C-alpha positions in Angstrom: 0.2 -0.4 0.3 1.4 3.6 -1.3 2.6 5.4 1.9 0.7 8.4 1.5 -2.5 6.2 1.4 -1.0 4.6 4.6 -0.6 8.2 6.4 -4.0 9.0 5.0 -5.7 6.2 6.9 -3.5 6.5 9.5 -4.8 10.5 10.0 -8.1 9.3 10.0 -7.8 6.8 12.5 -5.8 9.5 14.6 -8.4 12.2 14.4 -11.1 9.8 16.0 -8.2 9.0 18.5 -7.8 12.6 19.7 -11.6 13.3 19.8 -11.7 10.7 22.2 -9.4 11.8 24.6 -6.6 9.0 23.7 -3.0 10.0 23.8 -1.2 11.5 20.7 2.5 12.5 21.8 4.5 10.1 21.2 8.9 9.7 21.3 10.7 7.2 19.4 14.4 7.0 20.3 16.7 5.9 17.3 20.3 5.5 18.2 23.2 4.6 16.0 26.5 4.7 15.6 28.0 8.0 13.3 31.7 7.2 14.4 33.5 4.2 14.9 34.1 1.2 12.7 30.4 0.7 11.9 29.9 4.3 10.7 29.1 3.8 7.8 26.0 1.5 8.2 25.3 3.9 11.8 25.2 7.1 9.0 22.6 5.3 6.8 20.6 4.4 10.0 20.5 8.1 11.1 19.7 9.4 7.9 16.8 6.6 7.3 15.4 7.3 10.8 15.5 11.6 10.3 14.0 11.0 6.7 11.3 8.7 7.8 10.3 11.7 10.2 10.5 14.0 7.6 8.6 12.0 5.6 5.5 11.8 8.2 5.6 15.1 8.8 5.1 15.6 5.2 2.4 13.4 5.0 0.5 15.3 7.4 1.8 13.6 11.0 1.5 9.8 11.9 0.1 10.0 15.6 2.4 12.9 16.5 5.4 10.6 16.6 8.6 12.2 17.3 12.0 10.8 16.5 14.7 11.2 18.1 17.9 10.2 17.0 21.2 9.9 19.0 24.7 8.7 18.4 26.6 6.0 20.5 29.6 7.0 18.9 30.6 3.1 18.8 30.2 2.9 22.5 27.8 0.2 24.3 28.1 2.5 27.4 27.2 5.3 25.3 24.3 3.6 23.9 23.1 2.7 27.5 23.2 5.7 28.9 21.1 7.5 25.7 18.5 4.8 26.1 18.2 5.3 30.1 18.1 9.1 29.1 15.3 8.3 26.1 13.2 6.5 28.8 13.6 9.5 31.6 12.2 11.8 29.0 9.2 9.9 28.2 10.0 7.8 25.1 8.1 5.1 24.1 10.1 2.4 22.2 14.0 2.6 21.0 15.1 1.4 17.7 18.9 0.5 18.1 21.5 -0.7 17.2 24.3 -0.5 14.8 26.8 -3.2 16.9 26.0 -6.1 18.8 27.4 -5.0 21.9 25.5 -1.5 21.9 22.2 -3.8 21.1 23.0 -6.1 24.1 23.7 -3.1 26.3 20.3 -1.2 25.5 18.8 -4.7 25.9 19.4 -4.5 29.8 18.2 -0.9 30.0 15.3 -1.6 28.2 14.8 -4.7 30.6 15.3 -2.9 33.3 13.4 0.0 33.0 10.3 -1.6 30.9 11.1 0.3 27.0 10.1 -1.5 23.6 13.3 -2.3 22.1 13.3 -3.3 18.2 17.4 -4.7 17.8 18.8 -4.0 14.7 21.5 -6.2 15.3 21.7 -9.7 17.6 22.6 -8.8 21.2 23.9 -12.4 21.6 25.5 -13.5 18.0 26.8 -16.3 19.3 23.5 -17.7 20.9 21.3 -20.7 19.3 18.7 -19.9 20.9 15.2 -17.7 20.0 13.8 -18.1 23.2 15.0 -16.2 26.5 14.6 -13.9 29.5 14.2 -10.8 27.6 10.6 -9.3 27.4 11.3 -5.7 25.7 13.7 -6.7 23.2 12.5 -8.2 20.0 15.4 -8.7 17.6 14.7 -7.5 13.9 18.3 -9.4 12.5 18.3 -13.1 11.9 19.3 -15.6 14.9 21.4 -17.8 14.4 18.9 -20.7 14.2 17.2 -18.5 11.7 19.6 -18.7 9.6 20.3 -22.5 9.8 16.8 -22.7 9.2 16.9 -20.7 6.1 20.2 -22.8 4.6 18.2 -26.2 5.0 15.0 -24.6 3.0 17.2 -23.4 0.4 19.4 -27.0 0.0 16.4 -28.5 -0.1 14.5 -26.4 -2.6 18.1 -27.0 -4.6 17.4 -30.8 -4.3 20.1 -31.2 -1.9 19.6 -34.1 0.6 22.5 -34.4 2.2 24.3 -31.8 4.7 27.8 -32.1 6.4 28.9 -29.7 8.8 31.8 -27.7 9.6 32.4 -25.5 13.1 34.5 -25.0 16.3 35.2 -27.7 18.8 33.7 -26.2 22.1 29.9 -25.2 23.6 29.0 -23.1 20.5 30.1 -25.9 17.9 28.0 -28.1 20.2 24.7 -26.1 20.1 25.3 -25.5 16.5 25.6 -29.2 15.6 22.2 -30.0 17.7 20.2 -27.0 16.0 21.5 -28.5 12.5 20.6 -31.8 13.1 17.0 -31.0 14.3 16.6 -29.1 11.8 17.6 -31.7 9.3 15.5 -34.1 10.6 12.3 -32.2 10.5 13.0 -31.7 6.6 13.7 -35.2 6.2 17.6 -34.5 5.3 20.7 -36.6 6.6 24.0 -35.1 8.5 26.3 -37.0 6.9 29.5 -35.6 8.3 30.3 -33.6 10.8 34.0 -32.3 11.7 35.0 -29.9 15.0 38.2 -27.8 14.4 39.6 -25.9 17.2 39.2 -22.4 17.3 41.6 -19.8 15.2 43.4 -23.1 13.5 45.6 -22.0 10.8 45.0 -25.2 8.6 42.0 -27.5 8.2 43.5 -29.8 5.7 42.2 -33.4 6.8 39.1 -31.9 8.1 38.2 -30.3 5.1 39.6 -33.3 3.0 37.1 -35.7 5.0 34.0 -33.4 4.3 34.7 -33.2 0.5 35.3 -36.9 0.4 31.6 -37.5 2.3 30.5 -35.6 -0.7 27.3 -33.7 1.2 25.0 -32.1 -0.9 25.5 -29.1 1.0 28.3 -27.7 3.7 27.1 -25.3 6.9 30.4 -23.7 7.7 29.5 -22.2 11.0 32.0 -19.8 13.3 33.7 -16.7 13.4 34.8 -14.6 10.5 38.3 -15.5 10.1 37.4 -19.7 10.9 35.3 -19.6 8.3 37.2 -18.1 6.2 40.3 -21.2 7.0 37.4 -23.5 6.4 36.4 -22.4 3.3 39.2 -21.8 1.6 40.1 -25.5 2.9 37.1 -27.3 1.2 37.8 -25.6 -2.2 41.3 -26.6 -2.0 39.7 -30.2 -1.5 37.6 -30.2 -4.8 34.3 -29.3 -3.1 32.2 -27.3 -5.2 28.5 -28.1 -3.7 26.7 -25.6 -1.5 28.4 -24.0 1.1 26.2 -21.8 3.8 28.1 -19.2 6.3 26.6 -17.2 9.4 24.8 -14.1 8.7 26.1 -12.6 11.4 29.6 -12.2 9.2 27.6 -9.8 6.8 25.7 -8.0 9.2 25.1 -4.1 8.4 27.6 -2.9 11.4 30.7 -5.5 10.4 33.4 -5.5 7.9 32.7 -5.9 4.1 33.7 -9.5 2.9 36.1 -10.0 0.6 34.9 -11.2 -3.0 37.9 -13.8 -3.2 37.2 -15.7 0.2 34.0 -15.9 -0.1 33.1 -16.7 -3.6 30.0 -18.8 -3.9 29.4 -19.1 -0.3 25.9 -18.5 0.7 24.6 -16.0 3.5 20.9 -16.4 4.6 20.3 -12.7 4.7 17.4 -10.3 5.1 16.1 -9.2 1.3 17.2 -5.6 1.3 20.8 -6.8 0.7 19.4 -7.9 -2.6 16.7 -5.1 -2.9 17.4 -5.2 -7.0 17.6 -8.9 -7.6 14.5 -10.0 -5.5 12.1 -12.2 -7.5 8.8 -11.3 -7.9 7.6 -14.6 -6.4 9.5 -13.3 -3.5 6.5 -13.1 -0.5 7.8 -9.8 0.5 8.6 -8.5 -3.0 6.4 -5.4 -2.9 7.8 -4.0 0.8 11.2 -4.8 -0.5 10.8 -2.2 -3.5 8.8 0.0 -1.3 11.2 0.5 1.2 14.0 0.7 -1.2 12.0 3.7 -3.2 11.4 5.3 -0.5 14.6 5.5 0.9 16.1 6.5 -2.6 13.5 9.4 -2.9 14.7 11.3 0.3 18.1 10.9 -0.2 18.8 9.9 -3.9 19.9 6.4 -1.9 22.1 5.6 1.5 25.5 4.2 1.2 24.1 1.0 3.1 20.5 0.2 2.1 20.2 -2.6 4.2 21.1 -1.2 7.1 18.9 1.8 6.5 16.1 -0.3 5.5 16.0 -2.1 9.1 15.2 1.5 10.5 12.5 2.1 8.1 11.2 -1.3 9.3 11.4 -0.7 13.0 9.4 2.8 12.4 6.9 1.3 10.3 6.1 -1.4 12.8 6.2 0.7 15.4 3.5 2.6 13.5 1.4 -0.3 12.8 1.6 -0.9 16.6 0.0 2.6 17.1 -2.9 2.5 15.0 -3.9 -0.7 17.3 -3.0 0.9 20.4 -5.1 4.1 19.5 -8.5 1.9 18.4 -7.9 0.9 22.0 -8.9 4.4 23.1 -6.6 4.0 26.2 -7.6 6.8 28.7 -5.8 10.3 28.2 -4.2 10.1 31.7 -2.6 7.1 31.6 0.6 7.0 32.8 4.2 6.4 30.3 4.7 2.6 32.0 1.0 1.8 30.8 1.4 3.2 27.8 4.5 1.5 27.1 3.3 -2.0 27.6 0.1 -1.2 25.6 2.5 -0.3 22.5 4.4 -3.8 23.2 1.5 -5.6 23.7 0.1 -3.8 20.6 3.1 -4.8 18.8 3.3 -8.5 19.7 -0.6 -9.0 18.9 0.1 -7.5 15.0 -0.2 -10.5 12.4 3.4 -11.0 10.4 4.2 -8.0 8.1 6.5 -7.8 5.5 9.2 -5.2 5.3 12.9 -5.2 3.3 14.1 -7.3 6.0 11.7 -10.0 5.5 8.5 -11.3 7.0 8.8 -9.8 11.0 6.3 -11.6 13.5 6.8 -10.4 17.1 5.6 -13.1 19.5 5.8 -13.6 23.0 8.7 -15.9 24.7 10.9 -15.4 21.3 13.2 -12.9 21.0 13.7 -13.3 17.5 11.1 -11.4 15.5 12.1 -12.8 12.1 10.6 -15.3 10.0 12.9 -17.5 8.8 11.2 -18.5 5.5 11.2 -14.9 4.4 15.4 -15.0 4.1 17.1 -15.6 0.8 20.5 -17.0 0.0 22.7 -14.4 -1.2 26.3 -14.3 -2.3 29.1 -11.7 -1.8 29.2 -9.8 -5.4 32.9 -9.5 -7.4 32.0 -5.5 -7.2 30.7 -5.1 -3.2 27.6 -6.2 -2.2 25.5 -9.0 -2.1 23.4 -11.3 -5.0 21.6 -13.7 -5.7 23.4 -17.2 -6.8 
């Protein structure tokens, strides 16, 4: 649905809500990193937030939403301080952060003060659980299990019936093996070989050879960036030419760009915004991806990091949809800020799955990940930079 039509419908609902005395002064904080290693993604996120607010004002205002953009300077401690300040100033929700460390720090504050937190990065990228004790934080970035599920589905669609796994010989690797085994069993596929290796290993000759000779239809290389690069290079050197999947955390918007030479033909389960110009028309969220991309292009003639910026637009659009539901409840205008925050959270959780440029998002009770795994796309690093579909 075109944004101006959404704005018109929202304005009608808002007029009715105001006439009934519903609250209409909403502040949403957006925290990004304008300095530090993630500054390129952070700058694009900041532009997306200010552009979204300008777009809303030009359309007549959406529930009088005030977007307050803050720079954490690449510091998790600073991000936590900013989240606390925004909460003290009456913010209803916070969207952040560019880096996982800052997201984790803000998540802790959100749980303490009772503030809806839509996370742009995974606060615990080494966790294989989508369920945790967090009540106020919902992660819009794909979790490890989301990504493994998407990899299994992609390999199955490609006609591959078997998998091999290369991962580290530690607790994380054990969790990966357990999760992948469960997903393969559910899909009716088999794990034909598993190789564990010590973290920071420089050579993986026998391990890679054993995996290659088992002739799996696909291999999941699930480890840190350096360990993944070492394992992929070893696999290719031993003649393996099948599908190879790696963690989307390595391609996160706040991280370094992946070199094509190292990761050529490796597939990363990613939000569709990473391949916005290449999304097939049959994809379930194709229209949403195109719409968000067009909105960002119209606002500034494009942004440096479209995937990073698109996540902010998705988060703010989701909050707007939740506010629409909240106003229909006709809460008493004298309701306290904690009550309004709780109501906004409940309204967000009550929304049906909705498409955005980061895929299909669905906030559920007891589940930290808001990503619908089936909406991720398997993308490869492009020779000229960025990502493309295979």
